[in-house]
Steps between C-alpha positions, in 0.01 A plus 500: 500500500447745785797547730420345839833583661491754779122505546396666826216371715191720477422676827311830445142378457307780666135414559236358270299809408152540349427416138616773263300684236161497671423135421454268796722217373874547543697532177195498271432872456635497140316186387211502254141538618415135443791370705426747779139387495606138535733585787207676665309171497778360721596796723228698675508869411432613857790310660726412207511147642366156419395178665563234238382144553739250342383151407717417200694232689346215304698590187801322644391315820155378398219497758616602847329552834243775461498478121336164454185665362553849360129548440413413859803632693617804303209646303315611819807703606543689173252785575715609796829510308621801302670270250535128441803315362437169326543302178271548203367147553397582856339826388296344222382200701450630852462880528164666423521747210316768699798523741634853543853413622792591277617198302869408524578200282791262549689530171803273557527129555654172390656288774310336782620479858680179393744690275727807500251781558704770327456323165195709416370642172229749411181296514230749401430696183421869544188464285354244739581731791302776325209262441498436874513873580824463696630801689848350534713199409723331758833341418773343712850651492774272632788732587794278592319190377617248243283656227537862609569642152201332342269615777615861453453466123151358564421804712627740232295329230187513714558870578529572125167326439342670800611846392359444151159417641488698825525202735715522815766243584571368850853369549513232771837456668553126540751397764682169466541281805877565509474881473537742789177686570629841607443861404805511277371211287149643480631845404678331211209282390230768527707770334587275205132420451405869507786602271388238248159663495283325759222730622463318834741274688409228746761401755549377856518698821824497698528634852825690444522762229167447324448876479809515274338246267185708457690829478737379227227348281336761273172306469263367768612202703240258630599242758451126463333324789723195468447194715208474741564689823291543814248775426654761731844439348365537146322823593817630665697430182236679293503799735876535502511463122254786451666723759834444327380601156318208337194584292309191605511127550441201275394231745394145429567232760469741792142562389365184338674266747368692800219328689296813425613635159236774469581634847871497422445685173301766685780537755763538229287768333486688830880500516560597138228760448427608856850494651363280778761377744557121497327453834198702383477301179534174691212600726294565187599155375383343825170689493429403140603140569262479793222649290559251221501212745173618655330523162 
């Protein structure tokens, strides 16, 4: 067992620099062509960033506000997302096969919202992911949770399968209700995911020290939208995340629970790919909302 006595707190993080090796995705310059190609379906080559639309919530909460009808509520938004994160059931039943967005499949599952959520297992075979042309597979990692070790082992097993077939793996840092959401915790959770082989890590934004989270993670970090916020607040979070080193956002409720989801998605894109200030993006949201209402 590693000696944990006398460990010093990390403090020299520097700044999150550009991707190394001439490839636009951080940490992936030494990967095979196929895996780089799949990452390029998620991250735009011109910005190195992504706007991912997440609607995989039903795998543990069932239908929720905004996701009652995936075919009616979500499918129309897909053309304006760089990537989409969902279950294979949602993809097969509700998303048109001509869609160009990068496919990120939920690959872990087990418990519902009624049980201990960290009790997850791998719930997708790599061969089915290949049949569905997945660019990446998403799996929860419960650092500090009751089933932490299994979730890390699940991640490692999925990375092994992904490396064999050239499919990226997205490690999702799951935070229990009793855990402290601060930069120190997220440095730990994101770094463990990256060290175990995840090619992308999804985590939460924190107002203090988030730049140390992105700087200390050797693969791209994308920021979860989390609970529904007022539109300007959500855009402000997205802006700060990008300015502090995130490579994109993976938003769900802050888009599909907005009164004007398409307008909100356009505003988020302006922040992520155009470096629009929150107030500028919010004005775009209002303009698009008014246009949608008029039509």
